[in-house]
Structure formats: C-alpha cells, structure tokens
C-alpha positions as CSV (number, residue, x, y, z in Angstrom):
1,X,12.4,-15.3,13.8
2,X,13.2,-13.4,16.9
3,X,11.0,-10.4,17.8
4,X,12.3,-7.2,19.1
5,X,12.1,-6.1,22.9
6,X,10.8,-3.5,25.2
7,X,12.5,-2.8,28.4
8,X,10.7,0.2,30.4
9,X,12.0,-0.6,33.7
10,X,14.8,2.7,33.2
11,X,11.4,4.8,33.9
12,X,9.4,3.1,36.6
13,X,10.3,4.8,39.2
14,X,8.5,6.8,42.1
15,X,11.1,9.7,42.1
16,X,11.2,10.5,38.2
17,X,9.3,8.4,36.2
18,X,5.7,6.5,36.3
19,X,4.5,3.8,38.3
20,X,3.4,0.1,37.2
21,X,0.1,0.5,38.4
22,X,0.0,4.1,35.9
23,X,1.0,1.7,33.1
24,X,-1.8,-1.0,34.3
25,X,-4.4,1.6,34.8
26,X,-4.2,2.5,30.8
27,X,-5.1,-1.1,29.7
28,X,-8.3,-1.0,29.2
29,X,-8.2,2.2,27.0
30,X,-5.7,0.5,24.9
31,X,-7.0,-2.6,24.4
32,X,-10.3,-0.5,23.0
33,X,-7.9,1.7,21.1
34,X,-6.3,-1.9,19.9
35,X,-9.6,-3.1,18.7
36,X,-10.5,0.4,16.9
37,X,-7.3,-0.3,14.8
38,X,-7.6,-3.6,14.0
39,X,-11.1,-4.0,13.6
40,X,-12.9,-0.8,13.3
41,X,-10.7,1.3,11.0
42,X,-10.8,-1.6,8.2
43,X,-14.4,-1.6,8.3
44,X,-15.0,2.3,8.1
45,X,-12.4,2.1,5.2
46,X,-13.8,-0.5,3.4
47,X,-17.2,0.6,3.6
48,X,-16.5,4.2,3.2
49,X,-18.6,5.1,6.2
50,X,-16.0,7.4,7.7
51,X,-16.9,9.6,10.6
52,X,-15.9,13.4,10.0
53,X,-13.2,13.2,13.2
54,X,-11.5,10.4,11.7
55,X,-11.0,12.3,8.1
56,X,-8.7,11.5,6.6
57,X,-8.6,7.8,7.6
58,X,-5.1,6.6,6.0
59,X,-5.0,3.6,8.0
60,X,-4.7,0.9,5.3
61,X,-0.9,0.6,6.2
62,X,-1.6,-1.5,8.8
63,X,-3.1,-4.4,6.7
64,X,-0.8,-3.5,3.5
65,X,2.0,-5.9,4.4
66,X,-0.3,-8.9,4.4
67,X,-2.1,-7.5,1.4
68,X,1.0,-7.6,-0.4
69,X,2.0,-10.9,0.4
70,X,-0.9,-12.4,-0.3
71,X,-1.7,-11.0,-3.8
72,X,2.6,-12.0,-4.6
73,X,1.4,-15.5,-3.3
74,X,-1.3,-15.7,-5.7
75,X,-0.4,-13.2,-9.1
76,X,3.4,-13.5,-8.4
77,X,4.7,-11.4,-11.4
78,X,1.5,-9.5,-12.1
79,X,1.0,-8.3,-8.7
80,X,2.4,-5.3,-7.4
81,X,5.2,-6.6,-5.6
82,X,5.8,-9.2,-8.3
83,X,6.0,-6.0,-10.9
84,X,8.6,-4.1,-8.4
85,X,10.8,-7.6,-8.3
86,X,10.5,-7.7,-12.3
87,X,11.7,-4.0,-13.1
88,X,14.5,-4.0,-10.6
89,X,16.3,-7.4,-11.3
90,X,15.5,-6.2,-15.1
91,X,17.7,-3.2,-14.2
92,X,20.6,-4.4,-12.3
93,X,22.7,-5.6,-15.5
94,X,21.7,-2.2,-17.2
95,X,22.6,0.7,-14.6
96,X,25.3,1.4,-12.0
97,X,23.5,3.9,-9.9
98,X,19.7,5.2,-9.2
99,X,18.9,8.4,-8.0
100,X,15.4,8.7,-6.0
101,X,13.3,11.6,-6.2
102,X,11.2,12.4,-3.3
103,X,11.0,14.3,0.0
104,X,9.2,13.3,3.4
105,X,7.9,10.1,3.8
106,X,8.4,9.7,-0.3
107,X,12.2,9.3,0.4
108,X,13.3,9.1,4.0
109,X,12.1,5.2,4.8
110,X,14.4,4.3,1.3
111,X,17.1,6.1,2.7
112,X,16.6,4.4,6.6
113,X,16.7,1.0,4.9
114,X,19.7,1.7,2.6
115,X,21.8,2.9,5.5
116,X,20.4,0.1,7.9
117,X,20.8,-2.6,5.4
118,X,23.6,-1.9,2.9
119,X,27.4,-2.0,3.6
120,X,27.9,1.7,5.2
121,X,30.3,2.4,2.3
122,X,27.8,1.3,-0.6
123,X,28.2,3.7,-2.9
124,X,32.0,3.5,-2.9
125,X,32.1,0.0,-3.4
126,X,33.2,-1.6,-7.1
127,X,30.7,-2.9,-9.3
128,X,31.4,-6.3,-8.5
129,X,31.8,-5.8,-4.3
130,X,28.4,-4.4,-4.9
131,X,26.9,-7.5,-6.9
132,X,25.8,-5.2,-9.5
133,X,23.5,-3.6,-7.0
134,X,23.5,0.5,-8.0
135,X,24.9,2.9,-6.3
136,X,22.0,4.9,-5.0
137,X,21.4,8.9,-4.0
138,X,18.5,10.7,-2.9
139,X,17.6,14.6,-4.0
140,X,14.2,16.1,-4.7
141,X,14.0,16.7,-1.0
142,X,15.3,20.4,-0.9
143,X,16.0,22.9,-3.0
144,X,19.8,23.1,-2.5
145,X,21.4,24.5,-5.9
146,X,25.1,23.3,-4.9
147,X,23.8,19.8,-3.8
148,X,21.7,19.4,-6.7
149,X,24.6,20.6,-9.3
150,X,26.8,18.3,-7.3
151,X,24.4,15.2,-7.9
152,X,23.7,15.9,-11.6
153,X,27.8,16.0,-12.4
154,X,28.1,12.7,-10.2
155,X,25.6,10.8,-11.9
156,X,27.1,12.2,-15.5
157,X,30.3,10.6,-14.5
158,X,29.0,7.2,-14.4
159,X,30.5,4.4,-12.6
160,X,34.4,3.1,-11.8
161,X,34.7,1.1,-14.6
162,X,34.0,1.4,-18.6
163,X,31.1,-1.1,-19.0
164,X,27.9,0.0,-20.8
165,X,26.0,-0.4,-17.7
166,X,28.5,2.2,-15.7
167,X,27.6,4.9,-18.1
168,X,23.9,4.6,-17.3
169,X,21.5,5.6,-14.3
170,X,18.0,5.4,-13.5
171,X,15.4,7.4,-11.9
172,X,13.1,6.8,-9.4
173,X,10.7,9.0,-8.5
174,X,8.1,9.2,-5.8
175,X,5.1,11.5,-5.2
176,X,1.9,10.8,-4.8
177,X,0.4,13.7,-6.8
178,X,3.4,15.2,-8.6
179,X,2.5,18.2,-7.4
180,X,5.3,18.7,-4.6
181,X,7.6,21.3,-5.4
182,X,10.8,19.9,-4.1
183,X,10.3,16.9,-6.1
184,X,8.6,18.2,-9.0
185,X,11.5,20.5,-10.1
186,X,14.1,18.0,-9.4
187,X,12.5,15.7,-11.8
188,X,12.7,18.2,-14.4
189,X,16.2,19.1,-14.0
190,X,17.3,15.5,-13.4
191,X,15.0,14.1,-16.3
192,X,16.4,16.4,-18.9
193,X,20.0,15.4,-17.7
194,X,19.2,11.8,-18.2
195,X,17.8,12.3,-21.7
196,X,21.1,14.4,-22.6
197,X,23.3,11.8,-21.6
198,X,21.3,9.3,-23.4
199,X,21.5,10.8,-26.5
200,X,20.6,8.8,-29.6
201,X,19.6,5.9,-27.3
202,X,17.4,8.3,-25.5
203,X,14.1,6.6,-27.3
204,X,15.3,3.2,-26.2
205,X,16.2,3.6,-22.6
206,X,14.3,6.3,-21.6
207,X,11.1,4.3,-20.5
208,X,13.0,1.9,-18.6
209,X,15.2,4.1,-16.6
210,X,12.6,6.5,-15.4
211,X,10.7,4.4,-12.5
212,X,7.6,6.2,-11.4
213,X,5.9,5.7,-8.0
214,X,2.6,8.1,-7.9
215,X,-1.1,7.9,-7.3
216,X,-3.5,6.7,-10.3
217,X,-4.0,10.0,-11.2
218,X,-2.2,13.4,-11.1
219,X,0.9,15.4,-12.8
220,X,3.6,12.9,-12.3
221,X,1.2,10.4,-13.7
222,X,0.5,12.2,-16.6
223,X,4.0,12.7,-17.3
224,X,5.3,9.1,-16.8
225,X,2.7,8.2,-19.7
226,X,3.8,11.1,-21.7
227,X,7.2,9.4,-21.1
228,X,5.9,6.2,-21.6
229,X,7.6,4.4,-18.7
230,X,7.2,0.9,-18.9
231,X,5.9,0.5,-15.4
232,X,4.2,3.1,-12.9
233,X,4.2,1.9,-9.5
234,X,1.1,3.1,-7.3
235,X,1.2,5.0,-4.1
236,X,-1.6,3.2,-2.7
237,X,-5.0,5.0,-1.6
238,X,-5.3,5.0,2.2
239,X,-1.7,5.1,3.0
240,X,-0.6,8.5,3.7
241,X,2.9,9.6,2.8
242,X,5.1,9.3,6.1
243,X,3.1,5.7,6.4
244,X,4.7,4.6,2.9
245,X,7.6,3.0,3.5
246,X,6.2,-0.9,3.2
247,X,4.5,0.0,0.1
248,X,6.0,0.7,-3.3
249,X,7.3,4.1,-2.0
250,X,9.8,2.3,0.0
251,X,10.2,-1.2,-1.7
252,X,10.7,-0.1,-5.3
253,X,14.5,1.5,-4.1
254,X,14.6,-1.6,-1.7
255,X,14.4,-3.9,-4.6
256,X,16.9,-2.2,-6.5
257,X,19.4,-2.4,-3.6
258,X,18.4,-6.0,-3.3
259,X,16.9,-5.9,-0.3
260,X,14.7,-9.1,1.0
261,X,11.5,-7.0,0.8
262,X,9.6,-10.5,1.2
263,X,11.7,-10.4,4.5
264,X,10.5,-6.7,5.4
265,X,7.3,-7.3,4.9
266,X,6.6,-10.5,6.6
267,X,8.8,-8.4,9.9
268,X,5.9,-6.8,9.7
269,X,3.0,-9.3,9.6
270,X,5.2,-10.7,12.5
271,X,4.5,-7.6,14.3
272,X,0.7,-6.7,13.4
273,X,0.2,-10.3,14.9
274,X,2.2,-9.6,18.2
275,X,0.2,-6.2,18.5
276,X,-3.1,-8.4,17.8
277,X,-2.7,-11.1,19.9
278,X,-0.3,-10.2,22.9
279,X,-1.4,-9.1,26.4
280,X,-1.2,-6.0,27.0
281,X,1.5,-6.5,29.7
282,X,3.6,-8.0,26.9
283,X,2.9,-6.1,24.0
284,X,5.8,-4.1,23.1
285,X,3.7,-1.5,20.9
286,X,0.9,-1.0,23.9
287,X,3.6,-0.9,26.3
288,X,5.9,1.8,24.5
289,X,3.0,3.7,23.7
290,X,1.6,3.8,27.5
291,X,4.9,4.4,28.8
292,X,5.7,7.4,26.7
293,X,2.7,8.9,26.8
294,X,2.3,8.7,30.4
295,X,5.9,10.1,30.9
296,X,4.5,13.4,28.6
297,X,1.4,13.4,30.8
298,X,2.3,13.0,34.4
299,X,6.3,14.2,34.0
300,X,6.1,16.6,31.2
301,X,8.7,15.1,29.1
302,X,8.0,17.3,26.0
303,X,10.7,15.8,24.1
304,X,11.2,12.4,23.2
305,X,14.5,11.5,22.3
306,X,15.4,8.2,20.0
307,X,18.9,7.5,21.1
308,X,20.3,4.9,18.8
309,X,23.5,3.1,19.2
310,X,24.2,1.9,15.5
311,X,25.2,4.2,12.8
312,X,23.0,2.3,10.7
313,X,19.8,3.3,12.3
314,X,20.5,7.3,12.3
315,X,18.2,7.5,9.3
316,X,15.3,5.1,11.0
317,X,15.5,7.5,13.9
318,X,15.0,10.6,10.9
319,X,12.5,8.3,9.7
320,X,10.7,8.6,12.9
321,X,11.2,12.0,13.7
322,X,9.0,13.2,10.9
323,X,6.5,10.4,11.3
324,X,5.5,11.4,15.3
325,X,6.0,15.1,14.5
326,X,3.6,15.4,11.3
327,X,1.1,12.6,13.1
328,X,0.7,13.9,16.7
329,X,1.9,17.7,16.7
330,X,-1.5,19.1,16.3
331,X,-4.0,21.3,18.1
332,X,-0.9,22.2,20.5
333,X,-0.5,18.7,21.5
334,X,2.3,16.4,20.6
335,X,5.7,15.6,21.6
336,X,8.8,17.1,19.9
337,X,11.0,13.9,18.7
338,X,14.6,14.1,18.3
339,X,17.4,11.5,17.3
340,X,20.6,11.4,18.5
341,X,23.2,8.7,17.6
342,X,25.7,7.5,20.4
343,X,28.4,7.6,21.5
344,X,28.7,10.5,19.2
345,X,26.2,12.5,20.4
346,X,27.3,11.9,23.8
347,X,30.3,14.5,23.2
348,X,28.0,16.6,21.9
349,X,24.3,17.4,23.0
350,X,24.5,14.8,26.4
351,X,25.6,17.7,28.9
352,X,22.1,18.9,28.1
353,X,20.5,16.0,28.0
354,X,21.6,14.9,31.4
355,X,21.8,18.3,33.2
356,X,19.8,20.7,31.4
357,X,15.9,21.1,31.4
358,X,14.7,17.7,32.8
359,X,11.9,17.5,30.2
360,X,13.2,14.6,27.7
361,X,12.8,10.8,27.7
362,X,15.5,8.9,26.3
363,X,14.2,5.9,24.1
364,X,17.2,3.8,23.3
365,X,17.6,1.5,20.4
366,X,20.1,-1.2,21.2
367,X,21.3,-3.7,18.6
368,X,22.5,-7.0,20.3
369,X,24.4,-8.8,17.7
370,X,26.6,-7.1,14.9
371,X,27.0,-8.4,11.5
372,X,30.5,-8.3,11.2
373,X,33.3,-10.4,13.4
374,X,34.2,-7.9,16.7
375,X,37.0,-6.2,16.6
376,X,39.2,-6.1,19.6
377,X,41.1,-3.0,20.8
378,X,44.7,-4.7,20.4
379,X,47.8,-4.7,22.3
380,X,50.4,-2.1,21.4
381,X,53.6,-1.6,22.2
382,X,53.5,2.3,21.9
383,X,50.8,2.1,25.1
384,X,51.3,5.8,25.6
385,X,47.2,5.9,25.1
386,X,47.5,3.7,28.3
387,X,44.7,1.2,26.4
388,X,46.9,-2.0,26.9
389,X,44.3,-2.8,30.3
390,X,41.5,-3.3,27.9
391,X,43.5,-4.7,24.7
392,X,41.2,-7.7,25.0
393,X,38.1,-5.4,24.8
394,X,36.1,-5.5,21.8
395,X,33.9,-2.5,20.3
396,X,30.8,-4.3,21.3
397,X,31.8,-4.7,24.7
398,X,32.8,-0.9,25.1
399,X,29.6,-0.4,23.4
400,X,27.7,-1.9,26.1
401,X,29.8,-0.6,28.5
402,X,28.7,2.9,27.1
403,X,25.2,2.1,27.0
404,X,24.9,0.9,30.9
405,X,27.2,4.0,31.9
406,X,25.0,6.3,30.1
407,X,21.6,5.0,31.4
408,X,23.2,4.9,34.9
409,X,24.4,8.8,34.4
410,X,20.7,9.5,33.1
411,X,19.0,7.4,36.2
412,X,21.3,9.3,38.7
413,X,20.1,12.5,37.7
414,X,16.5,11.9,37.7
415,X,16.0,11.1,33.8
416,X,14.1,7.7,32.4
417,X,15.1,5.6,29.6
418,X,13.4,2.9,28.1
419,X,15.2,0.3,25.8
420,X,13.9,-1.0,22.4
421,X,16.0,-4.0,21.7
422,X,16.9,-5.4,18.2
423,X,17.9,-9.0,18.1
424,X,20.0,-8.1,15.0
425,X,19.5,-5.7,11.8
426,X,18.3,-7.2,9.0
427,X,14.8,-6.4,6.5
428,X,12.9,-8.6,8.8
429,X,13.5,-7.0,12.0
430,X,13.6,-3.4,10.2
431,X,9.9,-4.7,9.1
432,X,8.9,-5.0,12.7
433,X,10.2,-1.8,13.6
434,X,9.1,0.0,10.8
435,X,5.5,-1.2,11.7
436,X,5.9,-1.0,15.3
437,X,6.6,2.5,15.4
438,X,3.6,3.6,13.0
439,X,1.2,1.6,15.1
440,X,2.5,3.1,18.1
441,X,2.2,6.7,16.5
442,X,-1.5,6.0,15.9
443,X,-2.4,4.5,19.1
444,X,-0.7,7.7,20.7
445,X,-2.5,10.2,18.3
446,X,-5.9,9.1,19.6
447,X,-5.1,8.8,22.9
448,X,-4.1,12.4,22.9
449,X,-7.8,12.8,20.7
450,X,-6.2,13.7,17.6
451,X,-6.2,12.6,14.0
452,X,-2.8,11.0,13.1
453,X,-3.5,11.2,9.7
454,X,-3.1,14.3,7.5
455,X,-1.0,17.4,7.6
456,X,-2.4,20.7,7.5
457,X,0.3,22.5,8.7
458,X,2.7,21.4,6.0
459,X,0.1,22.0,3.3
460,X,0.1,25.7,4.5
461,X,3.4,26.3,3.7
462,X,3.3,24.8,0.4
463,X,0.5,27.5,-0.4
464,X,2.5,30.6,0.8
465,X,5.6,29.4,-1.5
466,X,3.7,29.1,-4.3
467,X,2.2,32.5,-3.5
468,X,5.8,34.0,-3.3
469,X,6.5,32.6,-6.6
470,X,3.9,34.4,-8.1
471,X,1.9,31.6,-9.3
C-alpha cells in the first residue's frame, strides 16, 4: 500500500524559510536520535535500567503495533486484539449506541478515527445503513452540565426503531487509573443511567454493556471488577495517554465502529519500517522534524499550524495539538500547535495568518483522492451566480485550486509551508499518520533537550481542583 509523503519545498527559501544545507546539517544528529529510539529505548525499557533524565520512558508505543499483530497471529482470540474483536462483534447485534467516556488521549484518538473513517453523518443513519454498527458519542472529557444532561437524555431515547437492540447502549470507559475527575464523574452518572434503563435486565446485561479500558490495578479496575465486567482491557504499561491511540484505548472504540483495526496497525508498522530504514533525505519523519525544528529555531516560527484540507481530518489535527503541546511544551520550550480546517478557516483566521505576526509555519495535510464520486458545479439556467464558466469543474478541482492559491499567497507574504500528502483516507493511511506524528514528537522533544514523555503541568491542575473541592 502507498505510503504518505512529505514535501518541504514551500519552506526551503533563503528569504523566509530555511536552506537545504541547514536541513542536511542535522543528518548526523537525527540519525543518532533514530538509533536511540529504535534500539536504545527498547533495551532500557525492557531492562528497567532507565536514566533519571529519561523518566518516565513511555516508549512502548513505538513497538506496540508489531507486538499486537504478532500476538494476534499466534494467539488469535486469546490475544488482546482477539478479545477486542470478540467483544465488539458480539455486541453489534445487541446495542445501537456506545458512549465513550475519556479525556485527552483517552478519547481524542478514537474520535479522530471515527470522524476520519466513518460517514460524516454516521450517527444520523439508520441501523441498516450503519451495518448494525453503533452510533457513537463522547463524554467524560469535560464537566459541562448541559452537554452531559443532553447526552444522558439522548441515550435514554434509544435508536430510531423498535428492536431490542435499539433500546440498549454500551459504555466504553477509558482511564488508566480511574482517578481523573471528569471521566470518573461521568462514569458514575452514565453507569447509574444505564443500570436504571436496564431495570430488571441489569443483572444479565450490565457486565456485558460496560467495557472498561484501564490499568491492571486502580480505581477503575476495582470498579469494573465489582461490576463483574465480562472483559477488562488494558492500557499497556509504558504507553502514555497521548501515545495510546494504537492500543486498546483507540482500538476498542474503532472495533465497535467496525473499522479495520488490522490495517490501522499495519499502517503504523509500515511507518515504523520506513522510519527505521529510509535514508535521511527520503525519510518523511526525519524530514518533517528537521524542517519544522529549524523553522522554529532559525525563523522564530513558534506557532505550528496543522492546516487540514478535509473535514474528516479536523479531529486528527486536534489529537495532534494535544500530542505536541503536552509532550514538548515544557521548560519554557516547545511550539504552540494550532489546527485549522480549510477552506472553512480561510474565511475566519487567514487574514491574520497571512498578514499578521509572522511567527507561523503551515503544515498542510492534503488528501489526494476522495472516497466518493466527484461532484461537478453543474450548469444552471439561473446564472446570476456567474458559475456557468466553471460548470464542468468538480469540488476536488476547486479544492486543489484553493490549496495552490493559498500556498502561493502565503509564500508571497513570506510565510513557509509544507505538505503532508495522504494518498487517501483509510485506516492504513491513518495508522501511518498517527505513528509518524508520534515518532516525530519524540524526536523533536529530544532535539530540544527535554523528555517528551510525562505531563507535570497537567497534574498540578488536578491537585488544585481537588483542593478547591475540599478534598
């Protein structure tokens, strides 16, 4: 299958970008960091001999896709992946909705996969049109009273038909410790609601309809055990929340949606292999890191805009915002990530981006082929809109013209751009993109001289919140 590509030509410019010689000068350092990630990290993790400046070393995300595929090949249903398939496939005919409870990395990857790979109106489609795959909703990522109440009422209302399945929903609750306030509160509320809805059937169904993804111990694990959940899936040790999208954290919701989890992991493996073996000049991960790092260091590009050119990818951008901000925003270092969706945001943010403070680099994410037939503008006898001259043009052609026009305008005002080019949007390509961006984040963190794992700043707000609640 085709690999995504990276084109940095829009940033290689003596006047407003960087030079090829600057990129070439990072080759030795980048190759050293690649060796550290490919070889040293795994040895240190597995031996437990981890230097103090690398604590925590949540590096297992890198080799996890191979691990999971190999385990499934050998153990099938007994493997974690096999158990995920068994639970998800076993519930497709029994439920019509699933509520995913989680915050940060515990839900953002799942949401990104749903929006990227499912029909944009998946939740509004009939059960038959969805192939009996559940509608999916996300909560436990805030403490917004009205939003939570509305979702509780929505799942109480059931599906769009009268079958038994359309009267039931499942809860997928994701938290390594179970101690995160937002998710814990939501789980208590949604669990009580589900138990009430099941009524006399609660004893039969509750243990099947609550699907936890958590650590091997902790509050959520204890609660899931008390409920008697049929399966408790594990957030793997050595995998931090924002790096967990290709673990059961992301794979359980993906399997419920019927997405091809095997292809997702195979895409990540393909990116790993490319990162390990491709020459520096052709290595999309190392080139992406080098160009963006040099722009931040030499051109003061402190804001990194992920400019996505497909509505399906907006939540992928939001997932990356969290990944980059929490990983490398430490010790007064790290750029500020920002996602824009075009062409929508050309009409809201672009004036500032093109002619405001020149502190941004624009990393376009461009999809080469769409899933559906191209829609033409079309001829009309009502030509007051004066569009008949482009009546034969299609929406993809207009999008391509907008991408080129935007890049040309940015370059004319001295703004650097790069292009991440996806051959199409499917689970294999999405697995590549997730893995590319996670690897890149770690490599760049180490270029900055910081540990990209851990999140000390986030922990402080949790401590303060509990104190303000009198705990």
